[in-house]
N, C-alpha and C positions, 0 to 999 in steps of 0.2 A: 316638653323639653325645658329643663331648668339649667341655668348656668350658675355655678357656685361663685360667691363673692370672693374677691381676692384683693390683697393690699396693693397700693400703687407700686411698691417695690416688686411684688410678685408679677404684676402686670408688665413692668418694664423687662423683667427677666423672660417672661413668656413671649414678649414681642420679638425678642431675638430669635426665638425658635420658629416664628412664623414668617419672617422676612424672606423674600425670595421671589417677589414679583407677582403678577396677576395670575389668578387661577384661570387656566385655559382648557378647552376641550375640543376635540375634533369628532366626538361621538355624534353619530347620525348625520354629520355633514355629507352632502352628496347622496343622501338616502332617496328612495323613490318619492317619499312625501315632499322632501325639499326640492327635488327636481321638478315635480309637478307644479309647485308654487312658483318656482323660478320662471317657468314658461308663462304662467298666468298673471304674474305681477311684475311691475317694474321694480327692479331691485335698487335699494339705496346704494349710492356709490361708495361711501366710506363706512368702515366697520367701527362700531363703538367699543369702548372698553366695557361699558355697562349699559344695558337696556332695562328699564323698569316698566313693567306692565301694571298700570294702575297709578292714579295720581291722588290717592287719599293721603291721610296723615303719614302712613308708613311709606308709601311710594314717593310722594313728593319730597319728604325729608331725606329718604335714601338717595334720590337723584341729586339734591342740592349738596349733600355731604360727599357724594362721589365726585361731583364737579370740584368741590373745594379741595379734594385730595388729588386733583390734577388728572382725573379720569374723564375721557370723552364720554358724555352721557346723554342718552335720549330717554324721555319719559312719554309713555303712550297712555292716553286716557280717553275713554269712549263717551264720557258724560258731556264733554264740551266745556266744562268748567272744572278747575282743580279743587282739591279739598275732600273729594270722596263723599261718602254718606255723612260723615261727621260734620263737615262744613256746609254742605248743601241742604241736607234733609235730616240732620241728626243733632249732634252736640250743640252747634252754634245757634241754629234757629230755635231749638227747644229752650236754650238758656235765655235767648232774647225774650221769648214768650213767658218763660218762668219769671223773669225780672219784671216785665210789663204787668203781668197779672198780679205779682206781689205788690207792685206800686199801687195798683188799684185797690187791692185788698187792704193794704195799710191805710190808704186815704179814707176808705170807707169805715174801717173798724178801729184804727189806732190814732189817726191824726187828731180827732177831737180831744182826746186825753192830753195831747201835747199843745193844745191851744190853737190848733190849725183847723179852721172850719170852712166849709163850702156851702153855698146856698143850694147848689145842685151838682151831683156827681153822676157821670155816665161813662159807659164804655164805647169808644169808637173803634170797633174791631178792625175796620179797614185800615185805619191809621196805625193800629198796633201791628198788623201784618206788614204794612209798608215799612215800618221801622225795622222789623225782622229781616225783610228782604233787602233793605239797604245795607244792613250789617253784613249779610251773606255776600252781596255783590262786591262790597268794598274789600272783604277779606279774600275772595277768590281772585280778584284783580291783583291784590297784593302778592299772592303766590306767583302769579304770572310775572310780576315785576321781579321777584326773587329769582325766577328761572332765567330771566334776561340778564340780571346782574351777575349770576354765577355761570352764565353760558351753557345752560341746560337746553337742549333741543326739545321742544314740546310738539308732539304729534297728536292731533285730535282724531281718534278713531278707535275701533274695536280691534284688539290684538289677539292673535292666535299663534301659539308656538308651533312651528313646522319642523324645527330641528333644535338642537341644543344651542344653536348660535343664530337662529333666524326667527323673527316674528313677522307674520303676515298681518297687514293692517288694512281694514276696510275703513277708509277715511270718512268723516262726517260730511265732507264735501263731494263724496262720490268717487274719490280716487282710490287706487289700490297700490300698495307698495310692500316691500319687504325691508324691514329694519334689521341690520346685522349687528351682533354684539358678541364679544368674547365671553361675557357673563350676562345672564338674564335673571332678573329678580321678579318673581311673581308677587304682586302686592295688590290683589284685586278685592281684598276685604270680605265683607259678608253681606247677606241679604236677609230680608224678613223671613222668618220661619213660618210656613203655612200650617194650618190645621185642617185635618180631614173634614170635608163637607162644608167648609166655610170659604166662600168666594169673596175675595177683597175687591171691591169696585172703587175704592177711594172716595166714595160719596156717603153711603149709609154704613157700609162696613169698610173701615179704613185701617191701614197700617199706620205706623208713626209718621210716615210721609203725609198721608191724608189728614192726620190729626193736627199737623202743623199748618194746614191750609184751609181749614173750615171757614166758610163765609158767614155762618151764623153760630151763635152760642147754643148748643143743643140743650133742650130742657132736661133730657135724661141721656146720660152717657154710661154705657157698660164697657168696662175694660176687662178683657180676657188676659190674665197674666199679671201677677203682682211682683214683677221684677223692677229693676231700675227704671226702664223706659215707661212701663205702664203706670207706675206711681208718679213719675214726673209729669207725664202728659195728663194723667187724671187730675193731678193737683192744679195744673194750669186752668183747666175748664171748671173745676170745682170753685176756684177763687173767683172766676168770672160769672158764676151763678148756676152752673150745671149741677144736677143731682147725679152724683157719681157712685156707681156700684162696681166693685172690683171682684171678679170671679177668679178663683185660684184653685187649681187641682190639688196642690200640696196643702199640708196642714198649717203652713205659715207663710208670711210674706218674705221676700228676699232671703231665700234659704242660706245664702253664704254669709249673712250678717250674724254678728254675735247675738246669742239668744236673748240676753238681758236687755241689750240696746234695742233689739228688734221689737220687744214688747212695748218699750217706751215709745218707740217710733210709731207703731200702729195706733197706740192710744192717742198720740198727737194728731195723726191723720184723721182719726175718728172724731176728735174734737173739732176738726175742720169740716165735718159733715160728710166725709167719705165713708161709704159703707163697704163691708167686706163679707164675701161668701167664700170661706175657705173650705178645703176638702170637697170641692164642688167641680163638676165637669159639665161642659156643654155637649148635649146629645142631639140637638136639632136647631136649625136656623130657618126662619121664614122672613124673607125680605120682600115679599110680594106686595105688601101694603105700603102706606106712607112712611112707616118706621120699620123696625126690626123686632121680631119676637124670638127670643132664645129659650129653648127648652133645656132646663138644667136638672141635674140630680146629684146626689152624693157621689163622691169619687168611687166609693166601694159599692155603689148601686143602691137603689131605694126609690122613694117617692119622688116623682117629678114635679116641677113647677115651671112657670113661664115668667120670664123677665121681658118687659117691653122697654124699648129704647129708641131715641131718635137717631143715635149714632152708636155703633159698636166699634171699639178699638181692639184689634187683634195684636197683642203684645206678648207672644209666647216665646220670645227669644230670637236668635239669629243663627244662620247657617253659613258656613264658608262658601264664598262665591267662586266657583271654578268652572262654571258652565261655559262651554265653547272655547276653552283655552287650549284644547288639544293635549292635555296632560296624559290622558289615557293612551293616546297614540304613541307618545314618547316613552311610556312605561314608567312615569313618575308615580311612586307609591303613595297611597293615601290610607288613612285609618278607617275604622268602621263607620265613622260619622262624616267622612268626606274631607277631613283635614289632611293637608299635605305633610308627609313625614319628612323631617329634616334632622340633621345632626347638630352638634354644638356650634357649628359654623353657619347654620342655616342652609346648608347644602342639601338638596334633594337627592334621590337615588340616581339621578342623571347628572353626571359631572358637567359643571358649567351653568347649571340651573339652580337657583336659590328661591326661597320663599320666606315671607315675613308677615306679621300682623295677624289678622283674623283668619287667614287660611291655614295657619299652623296652630298647634296646641298652645294653650295659655289663655289668660283673660282676654276677652274681646273688647279691648279698650283702645282708644285712639293714642293715648300716651304710651301704652305698651308697644303699639305698632311703630311709633316714632323711635323708641329705643331699639327695637328690632332692626329698623332700617339703618340706623347709624352703625350698630354693631356689625351687621351683615357686610356693609360696604367696607368697614375697617378690615374685616377678614379678607375680603377680595383684594384690598390694596396691600396685603401683606402685613397688616398691623394686628393688634389684638382687640377684638370686640368684646363687649361685656354687657350682659343684662342679668339682673338678679330678680327673678319673678317673685321671690318671697318678699320683696320690698316695693311692689307695684301698688300704689294706693287706689282705693275705690271710693267713689263719691256718689251719693244720691242727692241731686240738686233740688230737693223740695224745700219747704220752709217749716221747721228747721232742716238744715242739711244734715246728712249722716255720712261721715267719712271714716275710713279704717285702713290700717296697714298691719301686716303680720297676722298672727294666729288669733282666732277667737278662743273664748274660754272653753268651748266644747272641744276644739281641736287640741288645746293644751292638755285637757283631761284625757282625751283619747290616746295621746302620745305617752301618757303616764309620767308627765313632768310635774314635779312638785313646784308650786308657784305661789306668788302673792298677788293680790289685787288691790289697786288703789283707785278710788273714785272721788271726783269732786264735782258738785252740782253747780250749774251756772247761776242758780238762785243765790249763791254765796259769792258771786263774782261782781265786783263793784261796777265795772264797765257795762256788763249785761243788765244790771239793775238800772243804771243811769239811762240807758237807751230803751228801757222797758222791753227787753227781749231776752229773758232769762230762762227760757225753757231748754233743758238739755243737760248733758253730763260729759265728763271726760273719764274714760276708764282705761287703766293701764295694767297689763299683765307682765310680770317679771319672774324670772327663775328664782326660786326661793333661796338657793345657795349662792349663786353668783350675782344676783340682782340684774342680770342682763335682760333687757326689754324684749319681750316675746310678741307683743301685739298692743296696738293702741286703737281705741274706738271713741269717736267724738260725735255727739249729736248736739248741734248748736247752730246759731247763726254763723255763717262763714266757716263752717267746719271744713269745707274743701280747701280753704286757705290755711287753717290752723294745723292740718294733718302733716304738713311737710316738715315741720320740726321733728315729728315722730319718724317720718320716712328717713330723714338724715340720721337720726339716732340709731335706727335699726341697721341702716347701711354700714355704719361704723361700729356696730356692736356695743353701743352705749348702755349704761345701767340707768335705772330710774333715778339714782342719786346724782348722776351726771346732769340730768335735766333739772332736778330739784335744786342743785347748787349753781345753776346758771341764772344770772340776773335777768329778769323779765321786766319790761317797762310797765309802769303803773299810771293810769288804769288802762288795762288792755284785756281783751278776751283770752289772750294767750297765757295770762297768769293762771287760768284754770288748768292748763296743761302742767305748769310748774307745781301747782298745789296737788294735782292728782299724782304726780311723781313723788312728791313729799309723802303723800298718803300711802304710796306703795312701799317705800323703804323705811319710813318712819311715821311721822304724823303731820298732817296739814296744819296750817296756822289759822285759817279763817272758817273752819267748821269744828 
C-alpha cells in the first residue's frame, strides 16, 4: 500500500473531505464469540475511542498521537515493556553494541595514528552488555512516562480481538479482561523468520535476540543471511574478534541496495575480515557437539562442504506477527505471506479494525511503522493522514554506514527513465580526511530532462544522519541543482552531498 505525496494545500483540501467524526462500527458486536468472552472475562467499564494492540514503535506512537488528538486511548502490550522488538531486542540494543564495538575497534586500530596510546586494551563484554541494557531500560521507562503525560492507558498482557470493538486480554499479572474500543489498531510488528530444519535455542543457534546477549565472544560465528540485521550483528562480533562468515542464498548481499554501492560495501566489510559465501544454502545442521556444524552447498545444487562455528546467527528476515490475534475468526483478510490487507486509510476488511507497521505491506522498519501510526490515527480522527513509502530511508548501521532513499540505478533503468548520475568520494571531502575516516561515496540519480532527484545512496561515516537532506529533497520534488546551490557549512561531511549534486547537474569543484 503506497500513498501518493501531496502538497500542503492539497492536504488541507483533502482534510475537508474526511472530517466527520470517528470511524465506528457495530460489526460482530454481540456475536457468539463476543458473548462467550463476555461471560469468561471481566469487561472494562469504559469504551475507548482507540485501542492499540502492540506497544512497539508503530503502536506506542499511534497511542500517543491518538491521545494528543483528544481520543480516549488504551495500548495493550504483552512484553511487559514498551518499545517492541526495536527498543527491547532490535534497533536500540544493536546500535548500542555497534557503537561500543566500534569504539573498541577504533581504539585498537585507529587511536595510535592520532597520538592516543594505551599500555593495554581489552574488552569487558559484561560491561558492554550492561551499558546496552541500561540504554534499553531508560528508553522503555521513558515511553511509559510519555504514556502518563499524554493520559494513555497502558495494559500489560496479550490481546486477542474477539469482535471489531473488543480485545480480550490475558494480563501478565494473571488477570483477564476485555478492553472495548470504537476503533482497534493492530500494531503487533514482526517476528524472526525461521528456516526449515534449524532450531533456534538462543545459545548456540541464535536469532538477533540471542546475538545481542552472548556472554562470550565466539571464536567462529556463522551468519545465515546477508541482510541488514545479519551484517550489523556480524560486524559487531567481527570487531570484537570473532571470525565471521556470512552465508547467503542469493548472489549478492542486501539485494535492495544500489548495485554499485553494494559492491563497494562488500569490499569494505571484507577488508574488516568478514567472509562471504554467496549463492550458498544450508542443507544440514548438527548442534550435538560443543559447537555447530553446518552442511552447505551451492544454491543451485552441487558439492557440499561443512562449516564449523561456535555460534550460528539465523538472520533470514522477519515475518508479520499475527499469531493468536484472532484475525482469522473475524475474517480479516491477509495476503499470501500473512500480511494484513489494508486500504489507503489503514483500514482492514473489517470496519473499525486497522493495521499498521510490519503486519502490513511496506518496508519492515521502525520509522515506517511510526509514520503509519500517526497517519492511521489522523484518519480515525477525521483528519488526513499521509505516508509516502517512496521516501522512507533505509540504513545499514555498520561502519561505514550505508543509507539510501528513492530508486536504485537498477530500478531507474528498469523503469526506462533517462537519467544522470553524480558521485563524490569522501576521499575528496576535507572533514572526512581530517578525521581519518574517508571511505565511501555519495551517489545521486536524477531525471535527465527535469533534473528531479530520483534516488540518493550514501556510504560513509554517519550516512544515516546525512541521508535526511536527501529524504527532504525527494519529499518536495527537488532537483540536484537545488541541493547544489544550497550553502553547506565547511568543513562538514554533508559537503559531499552538495558536491555529488553538483556532479549530477554540472561539475563538482573538488574532484
